[in-house]
PALUMRO-47305 format. One record per residue (C-alpha): residue in one letter; x, y, z. Coordinates in steps of 0.2 Angstrom, whole numbers. Example, Ala and Ser with C-alpha at 12.3 -4.5 7.8 and 13.67 -1.06 7.14 Angstrom:
2
SITE   type       u       v       w
SITE      A      62     -22      39
SITE      S      68      -5      36
//
This chain:
150
SITE   type       u       v       w
SITE      M       0       0      -1
SITE      T       5      18      -3
SITE      V       1      36       1
SITE      D     -11      36     -12
SITE      D     -21      21      -3
SITE      G     -21      32      14
SITE      V      -4      26      21
SITE      V       2      41      31
SITE      P      20      45      33
SITE      D      26      49      52
SITE      G      24      67      57
SITE      V       8      73      46
SITE      T      -4      85      53
SITE      V     -22      90      51
SITE      F     -15     104      40
SITE      D      -5      93      27
SITE      G     -18      94      14
SITE      G      -7      84       0
SITE      F      -9      68       8
SITE      P     -24      58       3
SITE      A     -26      52      21
SITE      V     -30      70      24
SITE      A     -37      77       9
SITE      N     -50      64       8
SITE      L     -58      67      24
SITE      D     -75      73      25
SITE      P     -72      92      23
SITE      A     -84      96      38
SITE      L     -73      83      49
SITE      L     -58      91      42
SITE      S     -64     108      45
SITE      A     -68     104      65
SITE      L     -51      96      66
SITE      R     -42     111      59
SITE      R     -52     121      71
SITE      A     -47     111      85
SITE      A     -29     110      80
SITE      A     -27     129      79
SITE      A     -34     130      96
SITE      A     -24     116     103
SITE      A      -7     123      96
SITE      G      -9     138     108
SITE      D      -7     125     122
SITE      G       7     118     114
SITE      V      -2     102     107
SITE      E       0      96      89
SITE      F     -13      85      80
SITE      V      -3      72      69
SITE      V     -12      62      58
SITE      N     -10      42      62
SITE      S     -24      35      50
SITE      G     -37      45      39
SITE      W     -46      41      24
SITE      R     -41      25      17
SITE      S     -44      15       2
SITE      P     -56       0       2
SITE      A     -38     -11      -4
SITE      Y     -29      -4      12
SITE      Q     -45      -7      24
SITE      D     -44     -25      18
SITE      Q     -26     -26      21
SITE      L     -28     -21      37
SITE      L     -42     -31      41
SITE      R     -31     -47      35
SITE      E     -18     -41      47
SITE      A     -29     -40      62
SITE      V     -37     -57      59
SITE      S     -19     -64      59
SITE      E     -12     -53      73
SITE      Y     -29     -57      84
SITE      G     -31     -75      79
SITE      S     -50     -74      72
SITE      E     -62     -62      63
SITE      E     -72     -59      79
SITE      E     -57     -53      89
SITE      A     -50     -42      74
SITE      A     -68     -35      73
SITE      R     -64     -26      90
SITE      W     -50     -15      81
SITE      V     -54     -15      62
SITE      A     -69     -14      52
SITE      T     -72     -21      35
SITE      A     -71     -10      19
SITE      E     -90     -10      18
SITE      T     -91      -3      35
SITE      S     -76       7      39
SITE      L     -78      25      42
SITE      H     -61      28      37
SITE      V     -65      23      18
SITE      S     -78      35      19
SITE      G     -68      48      26
SITE      D     -78      50      42
SITE      A     -66      45      54
SITE      V     -48      50      59
SITE      D     -34      41      72
SITE      V     -26      57      79
SITE      G     -10      56      90
SITE      H       0      57      99
SITE      S      -7      55     120
SITE      D      -7      75     122
SITE      A     -18      77     107
SITE      T     -30      64     113
SITE      A     -30      71     130
SITE      W     -34      88     124
SITE      L     -47      81     112
SITE      S     -56      71     126
SITE      E     -56      89     137
SITE      H     -59     100     122
SITE      G     -67      90     106
SITE      A     -85      91     109
SITE      G     -83     109     107
SITE      Y     -78     107      89
SITE      G     -91      92      86
SITE      L     -77      79      87
SITE      C     -80      62      98
SITE      Q     -71      47     103
SITE      V     -84      35      97
SITE      Y     -74      19     104
SITE      G     -69      17     123
SITE      N     -54       4     117
SITE      E     -49      17     104
SITE      P     -44      34     112
SITE      W     -37      39      95
SITE      H     -52      37      84
SITE      Y     -62      53      82
SITE      E     -79      57      71
SITE      L     -89      72      69
SITE      R    -104      74      80
SITE      P    -110      92      76
SITE      E    -123      89      90
SITE      A    -109      87     102
SITE      V    -106     105     102
SITE      D    -122     109     112
SITE      H    -126      92     119
SITE      G    -109      83     123
SITE      C    -103      69     115
SITE      P    -113      53     117
SITE      T    -106      39     128
SITE      P     -93      29     118
SITE      Y     -97      12     112
SITE      A     -87      -1     121
SITE      D     -77      -6     104
SITE      P     -83      -7      86
SITE      T     -93     -23      89
SITE      H    -105     -14      99
SITE      D    -107       0      86
SITE      P    -123      -5      75
SITE      R    -116       4      59
SITE      M    -103      -9      60
SITE      Q    -116     -23      59
//
């Protein structure tokens, strides 16, 4: 897999629009991420993109690797979705790093509509515009509890 499939080189930030993993994110999600990242920068925190948009082929590869690592499709599903259900493939999810960025987002993300969706993935964020007024919903324990993944 290559950068064109959504592979992200180390150090890519939410402002690096020359990478498909960033450029192919949903525009509203990317805008919220950039607004939050600009605010976080004032606190000395940088948002790097560990994973953003992914091609279906890349998502399939990640799932095959997870099945190999975890020993079953059932266990792998706790960590990696199919290409048909992955919100990375649709551009509606981003994995943010480092831990200071995820800590910043856990405290301030709702104000930008950015919510952690899975309890087992503190780096995985999606846009929930209603969170600006109502706060983020309780995260699912893991993707197997998310009805969108069924």
